[in-house]
N, C-alpha and C positions, 0 to 999 in steps of 0.2 A: 351706324350702318357701314361706314367704310371698311371697318375691320371684317365684317361679314362678307363683303364683296371681295376683299383680298383673300380671305380664307377659301372662298369658292374658286377663285382664280388659281390659287395654289393647288387645291384639290384637282381642278381640271388639268393643270399642267402635270400633276403626278399621275393621273389616269392616262393621259396621252403618252407620257414617258413609259409607264409600265406596259401599255398596250404595244408600243413600238418594240420594246425589249422582248415581250412575249412573242410577237410575230417574227422578229429576227431570229430568236432562238428556235422557235418552232419551224421556221423555214430551213434553217441549217440542218436541224435534226431530220426533218422530212426528206430533204435531199439525201441524207445519209441512209435513212431507213428504206426509202424507195429504191435506192441503188442496191442495197443488200437484198431486198425482196426480188428485184429483177435478177440478180445473180442466183439466188436460191431457185427461182422459177426456171432459169435456164439449165441449171445443174439437174434439177428434178425432171425436166423435160427429156433429158437424155435417157431416163429410165421410164419414160411414158407416164409420169406422175404429174397430174394437174396441180397447179399451185397458183392461187390468185389472192394474195393477202395485202393488197395495196391499201385498202381502207384501214386495216389494222395497223399498218405501218404509219399512216398519217395520224391515226388516233394516238398511237404510242408517242409520236413526236410531240404532239400538242400536250399530252399529259406530262411527258418528261420536261418540256419547256416550263410548265408551271412548277414542277418539282424543283427545277434549277432556280427559278425565281424565289421560291420559298427557302431553299437552301442558302441563297445569297442574302435573303432577309434575316436569316438566322446566323449570318456571318460565318458560314462553314468555309473552311479552307483558307482563312486569312492569316495563317500563322507566319508566313514568310513574306509579308508585304514590304518589308524594308530590305529584302535581299534582291539579288539579280532576278530578272524576269523568269529565267529558266527554272529557278527553284519554286517561285510562286506558281508558275504554270504547271509544273509536274505535281506539286503538292495538291493544288486545287483539282487537277485531273484525277488523282488517286482518291482524294476525299469524296468527290462527287461520283466517281465510279463505284465506290463502296456504298455511298448513300443510295445510289440507284440500285445496286445489288440488294441492299436491305429492303427497298421498296418492292423489287421484283420477288423477293422471297415472301414478303407479306402478301403479294398478289397470288402467289402459288399456294400459300397457306389458306387464304380465303377460298380459292378455287377448290382445293381439296376438301375443305370444310363443307362447302355448298354441295359437293358431290358425294358427301359421306365417305370419303376415302381417309385412310390413316394419315394423320398429319406428319408422322415421321418419314413418310415416303418422300416428302418434299426435300428433306435433307440428305437423301441418298445421292451421292455424287458418282455412283457407278453407272455404267451403261450410257445409252444415248441421252437420257435426261440430264445427267451430270455434265457430260461433255457440252451439251447445249448451253447450260447455265454458265459454265466456265468460259465458253466461247463468247457468250453475250457480254460477260464482264470484260473480257479482253477487248472486244470490239468497242464497247463504250469507252474504255480507257483510251484506246487509239483515237476515237472520234473526239474525245474531250481535249486532247493535247492541242491541236490547232485551234479549236474553239476558244479555250481559255488563253492560249497564247495571244490571239487577237484581242480578247477582252482585257487582258492584263496590259498589253501594249497600248490599247486605247485609253486605259486609266492613267498610264504613266505619261502619256502625251497630254497636251491641253485638250479641253473638252471639245469634242467634235473633229479634232484634227485628223485622226486616223480615218474616220469616215470620209472626210474631205479628200484625203490622199487617194482613197480607192474609188470614190464615186463622183468627184468633181474634177473639172478640167484644171490641170496644173498651170500655173502662170508661166508665160513664156512659150507655151505650146510647141516650140521647136526643139528638136533633138540637139543635144550638146555634142560637140566634137570631142571624141576621147583624147585627142592629141593636145 
């Protein structure tokens, strides 16, 4: 029976860890998507166009958080793990932006299929639709750079030390004199 108890404990720890990771990633992406939604709402308000897509922004963040966890479980973007962090960060950002673009393309294909629209229309990159898809890819790439920079730095440091640096009181609490 002790082996069964330890297996349950390991499973519990794994579930807690995955849930924390999911919530952290989802929160980061939610902040990013909600900011973009607010910006889009303000720009469209200048033209008296209503826009309220905050629920969709939150849903996208949570879906993309799960996609990132799946991608990491598949070991995507681990090509430059032994190189300086900038290479690993940029590589992972590009790989996950492309992975996200592939999933967004699949989303558009399913949407077109459900609406009985020509599937080839999804791949037309001319006009507003194409610009929007290119802009989404660019924004995801830009959002992923600081995200993966922190994750890579956290993995390079000892377990939990990056989190502690940001969210725990530093020893000595007093400012050091620059002189």
